[in-house]
C-alpha positions as CSV (number, residue, x, y, z in Angstrom):
1,X,3.8,-11.7,-20.5
2,X,6.5,-11.1,-17.8
3,X,6.8,-13.9,-15.2
4,X,8.6,-13.0,-12.0
5,X,10.0,-15.7,-9.8
6,X,11.5,-15.7,-6.2
7,X,15.3,-16.0,-6.1
8,X,15.1,-19.0,-3.9
9,X,12.4,-21.4,-2.5
10,X,13.2,-22.4,1.1
11,X,14.0,-26.2,1.3
12,X,11.8,-26.4,4.5
13,X,8.8,-25.4,2.4
14,X,9.1,-28.6,0.4
15,X,10.0,-30.7,3.5
16,X,6.6,-29.9,5.1
17,X,4.6,-30.1,1.8
18,X,1.6,-32.4,1.9
19,X,0.2,-32.9,-1.7
20,X,-3.1,-33.9,-0.2
21,X,-3.5,-30.9,2.1
22,X,-6.6,-28.8,1.5
23,X,-6.6,-25.1,0.9
24,X,-9.2,-23.2,2.9
25,X,-10.5,-19.8,1.8
26,X,-11.5,-17.0,4.2
27,X,-12.5,-13.4,3.4
28,X,-15.0,-10.6,3.5
29,X,-15.3,-6.8,3.3
30,X,-13.0,-4.5,5.2
31,X,-11.1,-1.3,4.9
32,X,-13.4,-0.1,2.1
33,X,-12.6,-3.1,-0.1
34,X,-12.4,-6.9,0.1
35,X,-9.9,-9.2,1.8
36,X,-9.1,-12.9,1.3
37,X,-6.8,-15.6,2.6
38,X,-5.9,-18.9,1.0
39,X,-4.4,-21.1,3.8
40,X,-3.0,-24.6,3.5
41,X,-4.3,-26.8,6.4
42,X,-5.4,-23.9,8.6
43,X,-5.6,-24.5,12.3
44,X,-9.0,-24.1,14.1
45,X,-9.9,-20.6,14.9
46,X,-7.6,-19.0,12.3
47,X,-10.4,-17.1,10.5
48,X,-11.5,-15.4,13.7
49,X,-7.9,-14.4,14.3
50,X,-7.6,-12.9,10.9
51,X,-10.7,-10.8,11.4
52,X,-9.3,-9.6,14.8
53,X,-6.1,-8.6,13.0
54,X,-8.0,-6.5,10.5
55,X,-10.1,-4.9,13.2
56,X,-7.0,-4.0,15.2
57,X,-5.4,-2.3,12.2
58,X,-8.6,-0.3,11.5
59,X,-8.8,0.7,15.2
60,X,-5.2,2.0,15.0
61,X,-4.9,3.8,11.7
62,X,-8.3,4.5,10.0
63,X,-9.0,8.2,9.3
64,X,-12.6,7.2,8.7
65,X,-13.1,6.1,12.3
66,X,-13.2,9.0,14.8
67,X,-12.3,6.7,17.6
68,X,-9.1,5.4,15.9
69,X,-5.6,6.2,17.3
70,X,-4.8,8.1,14.1
71,X,-7.9,10.2,14.4
72,X,-7.1,11.0,18.0
73,X,-3.6,12.2,17.0
74,X,-5.2,14.3,14.2
75,X,-7.2,16.1,17.0
76,X,-4.2,16.4,19.4
77,X,-3.2,19.8,20.6
78,X,-0.6,21.5,18.5
79,X,2.9,21.1,19.9
80,X,1.9,18.3,22.4
81,X,3.7,15.0,22.3
82,X,1.2,12.2,21.7
83,X,1.8,8.5,22.4
84,X,1.2,6.2,19.4
85,X,0.4,2.5,19.4
86,X,3.4,0.4,18.2
87,X,1.9,-0.5,14.8
88,X,0.9,3.1,14.0
89,X,4.4,4.3,15.0
90,X,6.0,1.7,12.8
91,X,3.8,2.5,9.7
92,X,4.3,6.2,10.2
93,X,8.1,5.9,10.5
94,X,8.2,3.8,7.3
95,X,6.0,6.3,5.5
96,X,8.3,9.2,6.5
97,X,11.3,7.2,5.4
98,X,9.9,6.4,2.0
99,X,8.9,10.1,1.6
100,X,12.5,11.1,2.3
101,X,13.9,8.5,-0.1
102,X,11.5,9.6,-2.8
103,X,12.2,13.3,-2.7
104,X,8.8,14.0,-1.0
105,X,6.7,12.1,-3.5
106,X,5.1,10.2,-0.6
107,X,3.9,12.1,2.4
108,X,1.7,10.7,5.2
109,X,0.7,14.1,6.5
110,X,-1.5,15.2,3.6
111,X,-4.9,14.5,5.0
112,X,-6.0,18.1,4.3
113,X,-5.3,17.6,0.6
114,X,-7.0,14.2,0.4
115,X,-10.1,15.7,2.0
116,X,-10.0,18.7,-0.3
117,X,-10.0,16.6,-3.4
118,X,-12.8,14.4,-2.1
119,X,-10.8,11.3,-1.2
120,X,-11.0,11.6,2.6
121,X,-13.7,11.2,5.3
122,X,-15.7,14.3,4.2
123,X,-16.6,12.4,1.1
124,X,-16.5,12.9,-2.7
125,X,-16.9,16.2,-4.5
126,X,-18.3,17.0,-7.9
127,X,-16.1,20.0,-8.7
128,X,-12.4,20.7,-8.8
129,X,-11.0,22.8,-6.0
130,X,-9.8,26.3,-6.8
131,X,-6.0,27.1,-6.9
132,X,-6.5,29.1,-3.7
133,X,-8.1,26.1,-1.9
134,X,-5.2,23.9,-3.0
135,X,-2.7,26.4,-1.7
136,X,-4.4,26.6,1.6
137,X,-4.6,22.8,2.0
138,X,-1.0,22.5,1.0
139,X,0.0,24.9,3.7
140,X,-1.7,22.6,6.2
141,X,0.1,19.5,4.9
142,X,3.5,17.9,5.0
143,X,5.8,16.0,7.3
144,X,7.8,19.2,7.7
145,X,5.2,20.0,10.4
146,X,5.6,16.6,12.0
147,X,8.1,15.4,14.7
148,X,8.6,11.7,15.6
149,X,10.3,10.3,18.7
150,X,10.2,6.5,18.9
151,X,6.6,5.8,20.0
152,X,5.5,9.5,20.1
153,X,4.7,12.2,17.6
154,X,3.6,15.8,17.7
155,X,2.2,18.3,15.2
156,X,3.6,21.8,14.7
157,X,0.7,22.8,12.5
158,X,-2.9,21.5,12.0
159,X,-1.8,18.7,9.7
160,X,-3.8,15.5,9.5
161,X,-2.3,12.1,8.9
162,X,-3.6,10.0,6.0
163,X,-2.0,6.5,5.7
164,X,-4.2,5.3,2.9
165,X,-1.2,4.9,0.7
166,X,0.5,2.4,3.0
167,X,-2.0,1.1,5.6
168,X,-3.5,-1.7,3.5
169,X,0.0,-3.0,2.8
170,X,0.7,-3.1,6.6
171,X,-2.6,-4.9,7.2
172,X,-1.6,-7.6,4.6
173,X,1.7,-8.0,6.5
174,X,-0.3,-8.4,9.8
175,X,-2.5,-11.1,8.2
176,X,0.6,-12.9,7.1
177,X,2.1,-12.7,10.6
178,X,-1.2,-14.0,12.1
179,X,-1.0,-17.0,9.8
180,X,2.6,-17.8,10.8
181,X,1.9,-17.2,14.5
182,X,-0.9,-19.8,14.3
183,X,1.4,-22.3,12.7
184,X,0.1,-21.9,9.1
185,X,3.3,-21.3,7.0
186,X,1.8,-21.7,3.5
187,X,-0.7,-19.0,2.6
188,X,-1.7,-16.2,0.3
189,X,-3.3,-13.2,1.9
190,X,-4.7,-10.1,0.2
191,X,-6.5,-6.9,0.8
192,X,-7.8,-4.8,-2.1
193,X,-5.4,-6.5,-4.6
194,X,-2.3,-6.2,-2.5
195,X,-0.8,-9.6,-1.7
196,X,1.7,-11.5,0.5
197,X,2.5,-15.1,-0.1
198,X,4.2,-17.5,2.4
199,X,5.5,-20.9,1.6
200,X,4.1,-22.9,-1.3
201,X,0.9,-24.5,-2.5
202,X,0.3,-28.3,-1.9
203,X,1.3,-28.9,-5.5
204,X,4.7,-27.4,-4.9
205,X,4.1,-24.2,-6.9
206,X,4.5,-20.7,-5.5
207,X,1.4,-18.6,-5.0
208,X,0.8,-17.2,-8.5
209,X,-0.6,-13.7,-8.8
210,X,-1.5,-11.9,-12.0
211,X,-1.3,-8.2,-11.7
212,X,-4.5,-6.4,-12.7
213,X,-4.1,-4.4,-15.9
214,X,-5.4,-0.8,-16.1
215,X,-8.3,-0.2,-18.5
216,X,-7.2,-0.4,-22.1
217,X,-4.0,-2.3,-21.4
218,X,-3.4,-6.1,-21.4
219,X,-2.3,-7.9,-18.3
220,X,1.4,-8.6,-18.7
221,X,2.9,-9.4,-15.3
222,X,2.6,-12.7,-13.3
223,X,4.4,-13.1,-10.0
224,X,5.2,-16.3,-8.1
225,X,5.0,-15.2,-4.5
226,X,7.1,-17.2,-2.0
227,X,7.8,-15.1,1.1
228,X,7.2,-12.1,-1.0
229,X,4.6,-9.3,-1.3
230,X,3.3,-7.2,-4.2
231,X,1.3,-4.0,-4.3
232,X,-0.1,-1.9,-7.2
233,X,-1.0,1.7,-7.1
234,X,-3.5,2.5,-9.9
235,X,-4.8,5.9,-10.9
236,X,-7.9,4.8,-12.6
237,X,-10.5,3.7,-10.0
238,X,-11.1,7.0,-8.0
239,X,-11.2,10.4,-9.6
240,X,-12.9,13.8,-9.8
241,X,-14.2,14.8,-13.2
242,X,-15.0,18.3,-14.5
243,X,-15.3,19.9,-17.9
244,X,-14.1,16.7,-19.6
245,X,-10.9,16.5,-17.5
246,X,-10.4,13.7,-15.1
247,X,-8.3,14.2,-11.9
248,X,-7.1,10.9,-10.4
249,X,-6.7,10.2,-6.7
250,X,-2.9,10.2,-6.7
251,X,-2.1,13.6,-5.4
252,X,1.5,14.9,-5.6
253,X,2.2,16.1,-2.0
254,X,4.7,18.6,-3.3
255,X,2.2,20.5,-5.4
256,X,-1.2,19.6,-4.0
257,X,-2.5,18.7,-7.4
258,X,-3.3,15.2,-8.8
259,X,-0.6,13.8,-10.9
260,X,-0.6,14.4,-14.7
261,X,2.4,12.3,-15.8
262,X,0.7,9.6,-17.8
263,X,1.3,6.8,-15.3
264,X,-1.7,4.6,-14.7
265,X,-0.2,2.0,-12.5
266,X,2.9,1.1,-10.5
267,X,3.6,-2.4,-9.2
268,X,6.2,-3.1,-6.6
269,X,7.5,-6.5,-5.4
270,X,9.1,-6.5,-1.9
271,X,9.8,-8.7,1.1
272,X,6.9,-6.9,2.9
273,X,3.7,-5.5,1.6
274,X,3.9,-2.2,3.7
275,X,7.1,-1.2,1.8
276,X,5.6,-2.4,-1.5
277,X,2.5,-0.3,-0.9
278,X,4.3,2.9,0.0
279,X,6.8,2.6,-2.8
280,X,4.1,1.9,-5.4
281,X,2.3,5.1,-4.3
282,X,5.6,7.2,-4.4
283,X,6.6,5.8,-7.8
284,X,3.2,6.6,-9.3
285,X,3.6,10.2,-8.3
286,X,7.2,10.5,-9.6
287,X,6.4,8.8,-12.9
288,X,8.6,7.6,-15.8
289,X,12.3,8.2,-15.6
290,X,12.3,10.0,-12.2
291,X,10.5,7.0,-10.7
292,X,13.0,4.6,-12.3
293,X,16.0,6.5,-11.1
294,X,14.6,6.7,-7.6
295,X,13.6,3.0,-7.6
296,X,17.1,1.9,-8.9
297,X,18.8,4.1,-6.2
298,X,16.8,2.4,-3.5
299,X,16.8,-1.2,-4.9
300,X,13.1,-1.3,-5.5
301,X,11.7,-4.0,-7.8
302,X,9.0,-2.2,-9.8
303,X,7.0,-2.0,-13.0
304,X,5.4,1.3,-14.2
305,X,2.8,1.5,-17.0
306,X,1.6,4.5,-18.9
307,X,-1.8,4.9,-20.5
308,X,-0.2,5.1,-23.9
309,X,1.4,1.6,-23.5
310,X,4.8,2.6,-22.4
311,X,6.4,0.5,-19.7
312,X,9.3,0.8,-17.3
313,X,10.9,-2.1,-15.4
314,X,13.6,-1.6,-12.8
315,X,16.8,-3.7,-12.7
316,X,15.7,-5.3,-9.4
317,X,12.5,-6.6,-11.0
318,X,14.2,-7.5,-14.3
319,X,16.5,-9.8,-12.3
320,X,13.4,-11.7,-11.2
321,X,12.0,-12.2,-14.7
322,X,12.2,-15.7,-16.2
């Protein structure tokens, strides 16, 4: 079992610690999954604020809601500049940056491919697309057709944004920011297995998170979150199956086809969950040695696991292991 620890625990976290403080739990269903928050001595009204935070993220960047800001952009006239909400502009800029740093392994403008493979709003499919369909969808995908300008963007082709590989991480960061703004400095917030931990528990421990293991593999990574976040991209929950072959939901935006590199999960630890989420997606697509080289070049703390039991750990994560 690998145990990852933060480099430093802030002295002020211990200074404010109350060993008798209670931990409240909030949560529910949102963004197609569940969310939860463990908060030490929460102020009144925090749960409602957390729900409002989630609703705001959905209203901004859900491709499943036709009235979201993202859906409005996906319908915008070709070539016309479109004003974006600040949070959507931030997430989109981060996604484009990760795409550039990962040699195109992450691309937020691949909604056509996600839809084609049955992972978008049109719903699941029971058969594999033809090579011609993949080629056509690939031609309608990619940030090469996207132009950004601070708080604006425009399309030069009929691309569709899909931020499902990074939006949950951003939402986790917004939950953390909501806790801090309300005066709750010690918390663990989570959406769909992506976490951010602030401060410490009343017993003086960090917020311990055991990373879920893919089917057939044992859990082997436990992380103490203190002003850190962790996200895992797994290729074993959503898939299309045909003729005995399983196509996972991690699509390589460079080819238009689901990955076939043996990687079943990528876990990234970072200062913010949005970056962890986006990088976990990109590293899953790159796979193996290519992922490790890219992660090392960008200082990403990551673990990759293959279905046959192989494991890769980047130097940045190795430095955190006790």
